[in-house]
N, C-alpha and C positions, 0 to 999 in steps of 0.2 A: 435549830430548834425544831423539832418534829411534832407534831400534834395533831391527836387525833380527833376525827367529827365524832359528836355524839350519837347515839342510837335514834333512831325514829321514834322509840319508846320515851327517852329523854326528850327530846323534841315535842312530840304530842302532850307531855305532861306539862312542860314550859309553855305551848300556845295557848293551854287552859288560862292559865294564871299571867302572861304577861312577860318580860325581862326583866322583871326585879329579882324581889330574893332567890323565887324558884331558880331562876335559870342561874345563882350564883350557888345554888345548891349544884345544879348539875353540873357547875365546872368544877366543882370540889372532887365528884367520881374519875377529872378526866387529871387530876393533879393541878398543883398552884405555878406548875411552871408553865402553866396556858396564857398567864397576864405578866409573864416575865418582861418589864422594859428596860430601858438604859437611859438614866440620866440626862444623856444627850442625844435622840435616838438619831442612827443613822438612815434611817426609812420606817416605812411603816406598813406594815402588816394586816389587814383587815381581813376578818374569819367573818363568812355566812354561809346560812343554808344551802345557798343555791347563787349563784350569778350570772343574769341577764347578761350575756357578752353583745348580745344585739348587731354582730356585725352583719353587711351585706349578704354575704354569702348564704345567710339561714341557718349559720351554727347553734343548736341548743343550747339549753343551760348546762353551767357546771352547777354539778351538785356536791356539795360538804367544799365550797370554795375556801381559797383563801387569793387576795389580790396583794400586789408587793407594789412600793410606792417610793421611790426614789426620786427626789429632786425632783417634786413635780410631775414627776412621768411614770405612765404605770411600766414596772420593771418584769413583772412575768403574773401569770394567770394560773393557778390549777386545782388540784384537790389537796386538801387539806392528809397529811398523812405522807403524800408522795412530794408536793414540790416543800422544798426545806428554806426555813425564813431563817435569813443570816443572823448571826450572832450581831449583837447592838439594835437590832431594832424594835420601836415599840408596836406593841400588839394589841389591836381592838376586836375584842369580841362580839359579832353583832347575834350571835345565839343562834333564834328562828329566824333571824330574819335575813333580808334577799339585798344584794348589791348592784345595783345599774348602773348605767352612764347617766348624766346631768340632763336633762333634759331641754329640748330646744325648741323655741318658739319664734319664728320668721313672720310675723306679723305683730309687732307691737307700737304703740304712742306711748309708753308709761317711764321710755328709758330716760325725761329729760325733762326740762320749764317748759313753760309755753313760751310764746313770742315766736316762734317761727311761723313767719308769712307767705306762705307759698301761691296767694289767691290773685296776686296784679297781674302776670301774667298766663295763660292758658300752659305754657310750656315752659319748666323753671329745672333744666338738668344742670343747671350750677349750682345751685342752693344744695347746703349742705345742714342734715340735722345735727352734725356734731357737734356746733356751738354749742346748742343748749342742753348738750348732756348733764344731768346732773347723777352722778353715781352713788349707790345706795339709798335713793330719794327713796320717802315712806311708802309710796307706792311700789318697791321692790322687797318692801322688808315680808311681806306674807309669799308673794312667787320662791323667794328662794327656801323657805321653809316647805312650798310643797314640791320642791326638789328641781324647781328651772333653775340651770346654771347659766344660760344663755339667751339673748333676744333680740332680735331684728328691730331696731329701733326705726322706724322711716317716718315719712311725710303722712300727709293725711293723704284723702282722695278727693280734694274739691276740684284740682285741675288735670288737666291728661297728664301732664308729668308732674310731678310735684317734688325732687328732687332725687337726693341720694341718703340713702340711709346707713346704719352704721351698727354692725356686729358687736355687742358688747356684754359685757358680765353682768351679774345682779349684784354682786357683794358690794360692800363699801370701799373706797378707794381713790385715786388721782384718777384722773383721763387716762394716765399712760398705762395704769394696771387694769382699768376693765377693759379697755379697746381690744378686740379682737382683729379686725379688720377695718379698714375706713378707706375708702367708702366700702361699704356691706351689700348696697344692690343700688338699682337705678330705679325709682317708685313708677310706675306708670298705671292711672286708672281709666278705667271704659265704662262703659255702662251709666247710670243714672245720674250719679253723684255731680262730675264736671259740667252736664247739663245745666246746673243750674248757676253755674260761672255767669256773673258779666250779662251781656244781653240775650244768653240762651242760645243753645244749638242742640242738633241734631246729631246724632252717631256717624253721618256721613262728613261734615263736618270734623268732628274728633279726630274721626280716623285719617283724616287729610292731615292734622295737624301731628298727628303720632306718625305717621308714616314719611312727612316731610323731616321733621327733626332725625329720626330715625337713619336717614339717607344723609342727610348731611354731616352726622355724626359716624359714621360707617366711614364716610369718606375721609374724613379728618382722621379717625384711626388710623386708615391705611395708607393716606400720609406717614405719618408718624412711623407707622411701621418701616414701609421702603426707607424711610430716614434712617434709622436705627439699623437697617440689614446693610447699609451702605449703596443701596439702590434708589435713593431721590435727595432731595436738596431739602436744606432745613425748612421745616412750614412755621408759618406766623403761628401764632401759641393762641390759643381762643380757652380761657379756663372754664369758660361753661359747656363746654365740648371735651372737656379733661378726661371724664368718668368714662366716654364712651373708647378711650385707650385701653383701659379695665377690661372692658365688655368685648372688645375684639380681641384680647387678648385669653379670653373667657377664666377672668380671675374673679369674677364677680356675675351675677344673674341680675337680669330685671323680675321685679316682685307688683304682681301686675295684680290691682283691685279689678276683678272679670268675675262673672256671676254666672248669666244667660247664657243657652245653648248659643245664641246669635253673637253675644259680646266675645265668648270665648271662641268661638269659630274665628273671629276677629285679631284674636289674641294670636292665634295660632298660626293664621296666614302671615299677617303684617311683623311681627314681632318674634317669630321663628323663622318661618318658612321662606321671608322676604329675606331677610335683615339674616338669619344665621345666628345671631346672638343668643347667647342663652337665658332661658324666662321660665318661668312657673305660675302655674296657676294661682291665684291666693283669692281663695272665697268656693268657687267651684260649686255655685251652689244650685236649686230647682233642676232644672232638667240637663244643666253640662253635662253629667253624667256620658250622655249618650254619645260624649265625644272622646271617650276614653280611646277607642284605636286611634284613634288619628292624632292624639297628646301620644300616647305610647310610643307610636312610628317617628315620631319627629323626636321625642326624648325629652319631650315636656311632663314636670311631676305637680301632681296637684295637691297641694296644701290646705286640705279643706276646710272649712268652719268661719264662723261659728254657728251661722244658719245651715244645718246639715240634714233637716229634712222636708222632705217633698210632700206635701196632701195634693188629696184631687183637687185639682180647680178645670171644670170645665174649657175656661176662655182660656187657658194656658199653662197647666199642668194636666193632662188627662192620665190618669193613671187608674183607672175603670176603679174607682174607689180603694186601691191599695196606698199605704203609708210605706217614702221608700228613703234610703238612705243615700245622700251623694259618696260614700264611701264604699257603702253596697254597689252602687252603681258603675263607677271607676273602677272597682276590682271585680265586677263582674264583666265588664267589657273589655277587661285583659292590661288594663294601667297597673304596672308594677311598684312606681312611685308614690307613694299615698301616706301624707301626710296630716296633720292635722295644727290648725292656730287658735289664737282667741278673738284678733282686733283687740288687745285691749287699750281702752278701758272698755270697749264695748261689752264684753265679758271678762270678767277681772284677771287679770295673768294668772292668779296660783290657780285657775280652774282648768288649764290647760289638759291634764289627763280627763278632766271630767268630757273634753272632746274627744279623747279618744274613747272612751266609755261610750258616748254616744254612738258613736260609728259602730262600736261591737253590737249596743243593742238593739240598731236599727239596720242589721245585717251583713256587718265585715266580719270576714271570718279571720279570728285571731289565732285558730289553731297553733298555728308557726308564729307567735310572737310578732303579727302586723301591726298590731295598734301599738307595741311597745316601739318598735323601729319606728312608726312614723311620728315618735315622740322625741327619737333619738338620731339614727343614724341616716335616715334619710331627709331630715330638713337639715343635717350637717353637710350633706353630699351635695343636695341641689343649693346650698350656701357658698360651696366652694373650700370646708375647712372640714370634710370628712376624712382628710389624714392626720386631723389635728383630735377630732373629738368626735362623740355619736357614739363608740364603744368601747369594749372593755380590750384593748388588744396593746399589745406591747407597744412603748414607742409614745403613744397618744398622752394627751395633757389628761393626767387625774384627777376629773371631772365625775365624783361619784357619789351615787345617792344610796342612803340605806331603808328600805321600805319595809313593810309588814306582809306586802303581796303585790298581785299585778298591780300596778300602777291604772291601769285601763279598767282597774275594780272600783268606783266609788269610797268603799270602805276601807280603802289601801291607805297609812299615814305615814308620813316620811319621820325618821328618826335620828339622820344624821346626813349634813351635805358637806363634802370636801370639793372645793374649786385648787387644781394645782396644786393637789395633795394636801393642803391646809384647810381646818377644819373651819367652818364659815357658820354650821348652824347646826345648834344641837338641841333636841326636845327635851333634854333631860336637864337643860338649864335656861330658867324661867317660861317651862311650860310648854304645851303645841300652840304654834301659832297660828297654825292651819290645817 
């Protein structure tokens, strides 16, 4: 089946009145074949006015797009009228809406139930937040309606090493159905929060705790790597250090609660330069953007939020009266991998797109969809799942969102959400949740 994209005039008329009866009239001009489906669809074709591909190479959007989905994967993306829709495919016509990849938040605490205690010891690399996962819990209802399909559910920041996070989907289902990667990261916290633990401590002792544990974990991982390659004896297993084998193999990264300049500097030196482990800046607030060149040199991404605005404070942030944005600063100093997070429930999970909007409002250049990539492909690559998620590319999971426009525009609304090709949210049924 070949479909013709509506004209600009038709789209303009539909945009004025929404996607209801007026769009049905516009479709009538194209012929009833546009809505053809089979009783048992062999695949899905989603039509949209624009497809935000969001690949890391910086490709522009596909105008008048069609995305083909089969067996939960993206089969193809192209232009309506040029890309043939196979017989037997169900067709969903989004009319003037845009289609984009599902959004990803790499700092969330709402993926499960309370009951995870990481406050007994200062370093807890063996603890697993996955034991508390509650798929489809009430705090994930609105996030999926906001187009957020994947979160990194992590421990808190009360201790220097809080434990292991898990990458998971936001839809309902069993643990096996929602897990993307477990472990999904190792959570490290620097700065002020861990200073409140126990007897209290300053940053020198915290850096000692982190450095010692990282060295211990790397040595353990290296012994296992030598054994696996036939170069050494079978090591004694220490469950609390197993996560370092994934870090050493670069399967996961360290998600680091780090914000001020001096704290981010310690992050870059200890966690990246000394150990070589994958790591990303999680928060990156205040004056930390001045470390953008060093972060770029070391291959460390900045996943920013929710505190993204720096005001003039003589004793700490002398901005000469200017209001500065963290994303603007990292971008200005040459950092290329910039994303956004909520620290939910500090900021509600569903407000992730608003974090990118704040970045743009305070100077981040979105002329090449950098803010949209910061919600999609950048966090996917940073989390080590960029080959599966984050962009509309052949072979990736069909986590797709129909939106009314640029998600970095607070006026944007979400119409439908598919996860692995399955419709998980439909705003036309039950009303708009968010």
